[in-house]
PyMOL CGO cylinders between C-alpha atoms (Angstrom):
from pymol import cmd
from pymol.cgo import CYLINDER

trace = [
    CYLINDER, 42.25, 19.75, -5.24, 43.80, 16.60, -3.60, 0.3, 1, 1, 1, 1, 1, 1,
    CYLINDER, 43.80, 16.60, -3.60, 41.79, 14.76, -1.31, 0.3, 1, 1, 1, 1, 1, 1,
    CYLINDER, 41.79, 14.76, -1.31, 42.85, 14.39, 2.42, 0.3, 1, 1, 1, 1, 1, 1,
    CYLINDER, 42.85, 14.39, 2.42, 42.68, 10.98, 4.15, 0.3, 1, 1, 1, 1, 1, 1,
    CYLINDER, 42.68, 10.98, 4.15, 42.91, 10.66, 7.88, 0.3, 1, 1, 1, 1, 1, 1,
    CYLINDER, 42.91, 10.66, 7.88, 44.03, 7.31, 9.30, 0.3, 1, 1, 1, 1, 1, 1,
    CYLINDER, 44.03, 7.31, 9.30, 43.53, 6.06, 12.80, 0.3, 1, 1, 1, 1, 1, 1,
    CYLINDER, 43.53, 6.06, 12.80, 41.63, 9.10, 14.26, 0.3, 1, 1, 1, 1, 1, 1,
    CYLINDER, 41.63, 9.10, 14.26, 41.00, 9.08, 18.10, 0.3, 1, 1, 1, 1, 1, 1,
    CYLINDER, 41.00, 9.08, 18.10, 39.03, 12.23, 18.38, 0.3, 1, 1, 1, 1, 1, 1,
    CYLINDER, 39.03, 12.23, 18.38, 41.81, 14.61, 19.12, 0.3, 1, 1, 1, 1, 1, 1,
    CYLINDER, 41.81, 14.61, 19.12, 44.25, 13.75, 16.31, 0.3, 1, 1, 1, 1, 1, 1,
    CYLINDER, 44.25, 13.75, 16.31, 44.86, 11.39, 13.38, 0.3, 1, 1, 1, 1, 1, 1,
    CYLINDER, 44.86, 11.39, 13.38, 47.85, 9.03, 13.69, 0.3, 1, 1, 1, 1, 1, 1,
    CYLINDER, 47.85, 9.03, 13.69, 48.40, 9.58, 9.90, 0.3, 1, 1, 1, 1, 1, 1,
    CYLINDER, 48.40, 9.58, 9.90, 47.08, 12.05, 7.25, 0.3, 1, 1, 1, 1, 1, 1,
    CYLINDER, 47.08, 12.05, 7.25, 47.52, 11.42, 3.60, 0.3, 1, 1, 1, 1, 1, 1,
    CYLINDER, 47.52, 11.42, 3.60, 47.52, 14.42, 1.26, 0.3, 1, 1, 1, 1, 1, 1,
    CYLINDER, 47.52, 14.42, 1.26, 48.67, 14.00, -2.42, 0.3, 1, 1, 1, 1, 1, 1,
    CYLINDER, 48.67, 14.00, -2.42, 51.66, 11.66, -2.27, 0.3, 1, 1, 1, 1, 1, 1,
    CYLINDER, 51.66, 11.66, -2.27, 52.71, 12.52, 1.30, 0.3, 1, 1, 1, 1, 1, 1,
    CYLINDER, 52.71, 12.52, 1.30, 52.04, 10.87, 4.64, 0.3, 1, 1, 1, 1, 1, 1,
    CYLINDER, 52.04, 10.87, 4.64, 52.16, 13.02, 7.76, 0.3, 1, 1, 1, 1, 1, 1,
    CYLINDER, 52.16, 13.02, 7.76, 52.83, 10.85, 10.84, 0.3, 1, 1, 1, 1, 1, 1,
    CYLINDER, 52.83, 10.85, 10.84, 51.58, 12.54, 14.23, 0.3, 1, 1, 1, 1, 1, 1,
    CYLINDER, 51.58, 12.54, 14.23, 54.03, 12.89, 17.26, 0.3, 1, 1, 1, 1, 1, 1,
    CYLINDER, 54.03, 12.89, 17.26, 54.22, 9.25, 18.42, 0.3, 1, 1, 1, 1, 1, 1,
    CYLINDER, 54.22, 9.25, 18.42, 55.18, 8.30, 22.09, 0.3, 1, 1, 1, 1, 1, 1,
    CYLINDER, 55.18, 8.30, 22.09, 55.50, 4.86, 23.77, 0.3, 1, 1, 1, 1, 1, 1,
    CYLINDER, 55.50, 4.86, 23.77, 52.88, 3.36, 25.92, 0.3, 1, 1, 1, 1, 1, 1,
    CYLINDER, 52.88, 3.36, 25.92, 55.49, 1.64, 28.18, 0.3, 1, 1, 1, 1, 1, 1,
    CYLINDER, 55.49, 1.64, 28.18, 56.97, 4.72, 29.54, 0.3, 1, 1, 1, 1, 1, 1,
    CYLINDER, 56.97, 4.72, 29.54, 58.56, 3.06, 32.62, 0.3, 1, 1, 1, 1, 1, 1,
    CYLINDER, 58.56, 3.06, 32.62, 61.13, 1.72, 30.16, 0.3, 1, 1, 1, 1, 1, 1,
    CYLINDER, 61.13, 1.72, 30.16, 64.59, 3.37, 29.34, 0.3, 1, 1, 1, 1, 1, 1,
    CYLINDER, 64.59, 3.37, 29.34, 64.70, 5.78, 26.17, 0.3, 1, 1, 1, 1, 1, 1,
    CYLINDER, 64.70, 5.78, 26.17, 66.06, 2.92, 23.88, 0.3, 1, 1, 1, 1, 1, 1,
    CYLINDER, 66.06, 2.92, 23.88, 63.14, 0.85, 24.51, 0.3, 1, 1, 1, 1, 1, 1,
    CYLINDER, 63.14, 0.85, 24.51, 60.61, 3.77, 24.30, 0.3, 1, 1, 1, 1, 1, 1,
    CYLINDER, 60.61, 3.77, 24.30, 62.27, 4.72, 20.95, 0.3, 1, 1, 1, 1, 1, 1,
    CYLINDER, 62.27, 4.72, 20.95, 61.99, 1.08, 19.55, 0.3, 1, 1, 1, 1, 1, 1,
    CYLINDER, 61.99, 1.08, 19.55, 58.15, 0.95, 20.48, 0.3, 1, 1, 1, 1, 1, 1,
    CYLINDER, 58.15, 0.95, 20.48, 57.61, 4.37, 18.97, 0.3, 1, 1, 1, 1, 1, 1,
    CYLINDER, 57.61, 4.37, 18.97, 59.41, 3.16, 15.84, 0.3, 1, 1, 1, 1, 1, 1,
    CYLINDER, 59.41, 3.16, 15.84, 57.24, -0.02, 15.63, 0.3, 1, 1, 1, 1, 1, 1,
    CYLINDER, 57.24, -0.02, 15.63, 54.11, 2.24, 16.08, 0.3, 1, 1, 1, 1, 1, 1,
    CYLINDER, 54.11, 2.24, 16.08, 55.31, 4.54, 13.14, 0.3, 1, 1, 1, 1, 1, 1,
    CYLINDER, 55.31, 4.54, 13.14, 55.94, 1.32, 10.95, 0.3, 1, 1, 1, 1, 1, 1,
    CYLINDER, 55.94, 1.32, 10.95, 52.22, 0.48, 11.67, 0.3, 1, 1, 1, 1, 1, 1,
    CYLINDER, 52.22, 0.48, 11.67, 50.89, 4.00, 10.82, 0.3, 1, 1, 1, 1, 1, 1,
    CYLINDER, 50.89, 4.00, 10.82, 53.00, 4.06, 7.50, 0.3, 1, 1, 1, 1, 1, 1,
    CYLINDER, 53.00, 4.06, 7.50, 51.70, 0.83, 6.53, 0.3, 1, 1, 1, 1, 1, 1,
    CYLINDER, 51.70, 0.83, 6.53, 48.08, 1.79, 7.12, 0.3, 1, 1, 1, 1, 1, 1,
    CYLINDER, 48.08, 1.79, 7.12, 48.70, 4.96, 4.83, 0.3, 1, 1, 1, 1, 1, 1,
    CYLINDER, 48.70, 4.96, 4.83, 50.35, 3.09, 2.15, 0.3, 1, 1, 1, 1, 1, 1,
    CYLINDER, 50.35, 3.09, 2.15, 53.93, 3.73, 2.93, 0.3, 1, 1, 1, 1, 1, 1,
    CYLINDER, 53.93, 3.73, 2.93, 57.04, 2.35, 4.85, 0.3, 1, 1, 1, 1, 1, 1,
    CYLINDER, 57.04, 2.35, 4.85, 60.17, 3.57, 6.62, 0.3, 1, 1, 1, 1, 1, 1,
    CYLINDER, 60.17, 3.57, 6.62, 62.21, 3.57, 3.28, 0.3, 1, 1, 1, 1, 1, 1,
    CYLINDER, 62.21, 3.57, 3.28, 59.92, 6.39, 2.16, 0.3, 1, 1, 1, 1, 1, 1,
    CYLINDER, 59.92, 6.39, 2.16, 60.52, 8.70, 5.14, 0.3, 1, 1, 1, 1, 1, 1,
    CYLINDER, 60.52, 8.70, 5.14, 61.47, 12.00, 3.88, 0.3, 1, 1, 1, 1, 1, 1,
    CYLINDER, 61.47, 12.00, 3.88, 62.11, 13.83, 7.17, 0.3, 1, 1, 1, 1, 1, 1,
    CYLINDER, 62.11, 13.83, 7.17, 61.81, 13.03, 10.92, 0.3, 1, 1, 1, 1, 1, 1,
    CYLINDER, 61.81, 13.03, 10.92, 61.77, 15.10, 14.07, 0.3, 1, 1, 1, 1, 1, 1,
    CYLINDER, 61.77, 15.10, 14.07, 62.90, 13.42, 17.17, 0.3, 1, 1, 1, 1, 1, 1,
    CYLINDER, 62.90, 13.42, 17.17, 62.14, 15.18, 20.54, 0.3, 1, 1, 1, 1, 1, 1,
    CYLINDER, 62.14, 15.18, 20.54, 63.93, 13.92, 23.53, 0.3, 1, 1, 1, 1, 1, 1,
    CYLINDER, 63.93, 13.92, 23.53, 63.40, 14.94, 27.26, 0.3, 1, 1, 1, 1, 1, 1,
    CYLINDER, 63.40, 14.94, 27.26, 66.99, 15.05, 27.95, 0.3, 1, 1, 1, 1, 1, 1,
    CYLINDER, 66.99, 15.05, 27.95, 69.89, 15.35, 25.16, 0.3, 1, 1, 1, 1, 1, 1,
    CYLINDER, 69.89, 15.35, 25.16, 71.92, 13.23, 27.58, 0.3, 1, 1, 1, 1, 1, 1,
    CYLINDER, 71.92, 13.23, 27.58, 69.72, 10.26, 26.74, 0.3, 1, 1, 1, 1, 1, 1,
    CYLINDER, 69.72, 10.26, 26.74, 70.09, 10.67, 22.89, 0.3, 1, 1, 1, 1, 1, 1,
    CYLINDER, 70.09, 10.67, 22.89, 72.69, 7.87, 22.41, 0.3, 1, 1, 1, 1, 1, 1,
    CYLINDER, 72.69, 7.87, 22.41, 70.15, 5.42, 23.72, 0.3, 1, 1, 1, 1, 1, 1,
    CYLINDER, 70.15, 5.42, 23.72, 67.58, 6.87, 21.16, 0.3, 1, 1, 1, 1, 1, 1,
    CYLINDER, 67.58, 6.87, 21.16, 70.17, 6.68, 18.31, 0.3, 1, 1, 1, 1, 1, 1,
    CYLINDER, 70.17, 6.68, 18.31, 70.96, 3.09, 19.16, 0.3, 1, 1, 1, 1, 1, 1,
    CYLINDER, 70.96, 3.09, 19.16, 67.31, 2.10, 18.59, 0.3, 1, 1, 1, 1, 1, 1,
    CYLINDER, 67.31, 2.10, 18.59, 67.13, 4.39, 15.62, 0.3, 1, 1, 1, 1, 1, 1,
    CYLINDER, 67.13, 4.39, 15.62, 70.22, 2.92, 13.99, 0.3, 1, 1, 1, 1, 1, 1,
    CYLINDER, 70.22, 2.92, 13.99, 68.99, -0.59, 14.50, 0.3, 1, 1, 1, 1, 1, 1,
    CYLINDER, 68.99, -0.59, 14.50, 65.49, 0.36, 12.74, 0.3, 1, 1, 1, 1, 1, 1,
    CYLINDER, 65.49, 0.36, 12.74, 66.28, 3.00, 10.18, 0.3, 1, 1, 1, 1, 1, 1,
    CYLINDER, 66.28, 3.00, 10.18, 66.41, 1.83, 6.32, 0.3, 1, 1, 1, 1, 1, 1,
    CYLINDER, 66.41, 1.83, 6.32, 70.20, 2.24, 5.96, 0.3, 1, 1, 1, 1, 1, 1,
    CYLINDER, 70.20, 2.24, 5.96, 69.97, 2.67, 2.24, 0.3, 1, 1, 1, 1, 1, 1,
    CYLINDER, 69.97, 2.67, 2.24, 67.25, 5.36, 2.49, 0.3, 1, 1, 1, 1, 1, 1,
    CYLINDER, 67.25, 5.36, 2.49, 67.87, 7.41, 5.73, 0.3, 1, 1, 1, 1, 1, 1,
    CYLINDER, 67.87, 7.41, 5.73, 65.60, 10.45, 6.09, 0.3, 1, 1, 1, 1, 1, 1,
    CYLINDER, 65.60, 10.45, 6.09, 66.66, 13.96, 6.96, 0.3, 1, 1, 1, 1, 1, 1,
    CYLINDER, 66.66, 13.96, 6.96, 66.54, 14.15, 10.80, 0.3, 1, 1, 1, 1, 1, 1,
    CYLINDER, 66.54, 14.15, 10.80, 66.62, 16.72, 13.67, 0.3, 1, 1, 1, 1, 1, 1,
    CYLINDER, 66.62, 16.72, 13.67, 66.80, 15.94, 17.44, 0.3, 1, 1, 1, 1, 1, 1,
    CYLINDER, 66.80, 15.94, 17.44, 65.51, 18.49, 19.70, 0.3, 1, 1, 1, 1, 1, 1,
    CYLINDER, 65.51, 18.49, 19.70, 65.41, 18.60, 23.49, 0.3, 1, 1, 1, 1, 1, 1,
    CYLINDER, 65.41, 18.60, 23.49, 62.22, 19.68, 24.89, 0.3, 1, 1, 1, 1, 1, 1,
    CYLINDER, 62.22, 19.68, 24.89, 59.77, 18.88, 27.81, 0.3, 1, 1, 1, 1, 1, 1,
    CYLINDER, 59.77, 18.88, 27.81, 57.35, 16.39, 26.83, 0.3, 1, 1, 1, 1, 1, 1,
    CYLINDER, 57.35, 16.39, 26.83, 53.79, 15.53, 27.71, 0.3, 1, 1, 1, 1, 1, 1,
    CYLINDER, 53.79, 15.53, 27.71, 54.51, 13.47, 30.81, 0.3, 1, 1, 1, 1, 1, 1,
    CYLINDER, 54.51, 13.47, 30.81, 57.78, 13.32, 33.03, 0.3, 1, 1, 1, 1, 1, 1,
    CYLINDER, 57.78, 13.32, 33.03, 58.09, 9.73, 32.06, 0.3, 1, 1, 1, 1, 1, 1,
    CYLINDER, 58.09, 9.73, 32.06, 57.89, 10.28, 28.30, 0.3, 1, 1, 1, 1, 1, 1,
    CYLINDER, 57.89, 10.28, 28.30, 61.49, 10.22, 27.02, 0.3, 1, 1, 1, 1, 1, 1,
    CYLINDER, 61.49, 10.22, 27.02, 61.02, 10.40, 23.40, 0.3, 1, 1, 1, 1, 1, 1,
    CYLINDER, 61.02, 10.40, 23.40, 58.51, 11.59, 20.76, 0.3, 1, 1, 1, 1, 1, 1,
    CYLINDER, 58.51, 11.59, 20.76, 58.94, 11.20, 17.02, 0.3, 1, 1, 1, 1, 1, 1,
    CYLINDER, 58.94, 11.20, 17.02, 56.95, 12.54, 14.13, 0.3, 1, 1, 1, 1, 1, 1,
    CYLINDER, 56.95, 12.54, 14.13, 57.78, 12.23, 10.32, 0.3, 1, 1, 1, 1, 1, 1,
    CYLINDER, 57.78, 12.23, 10.32, 56.69, 12.78, 6.80, 0.3, 1, 1, 1, 1, 1, 1,
    CYLINDER, 56.69, 12.78, 6.80, 56.91, 10.12, 4.18, 0.3, 1, 1, 1, 1, 1, 1,
    CYLINDER, 56.91, 10.12, 4.18, 56.10, 9.68, 0.49, 0.3, 1, 1, 1, 1, 1, 1,
    CYLINDER, 56.10, 9.68, 0.49, 53.39, 7.20, -0.36, 0.3, 1, 1, 1, 1, 1, 1,
    CYLINDER, 53.39, 7.20, -0.36, 54.80, 3.86, -1.90, 0.3, 1, 1, 1, 1, 1, 1,
]
cmd.load_cgo(trace, "trace")
């Protein structure tokens, strides 16, 4: 049976979980929630980079991502930050879903699954 390794636990969740050759990144939100969605997305993506690195992976190894946005009308701003960040040679499968997020000022949350490097 494969071991399960939990990275960056905070008592309620682990930011990353490794099982076998897969890295599961928890839903990630911005700390600077007074910023517009493009800036929140860039912050979230930087945090995802850090979790992936801690788990032995990187954005070129992301298999799938789910992006939750508070308002689909804000999606172009999220897409702008995403396109500036994503590995263009290795884009993952991605879905974007409109939903109510944890706080009224949280505009975007992203979770993903990646292969280990």
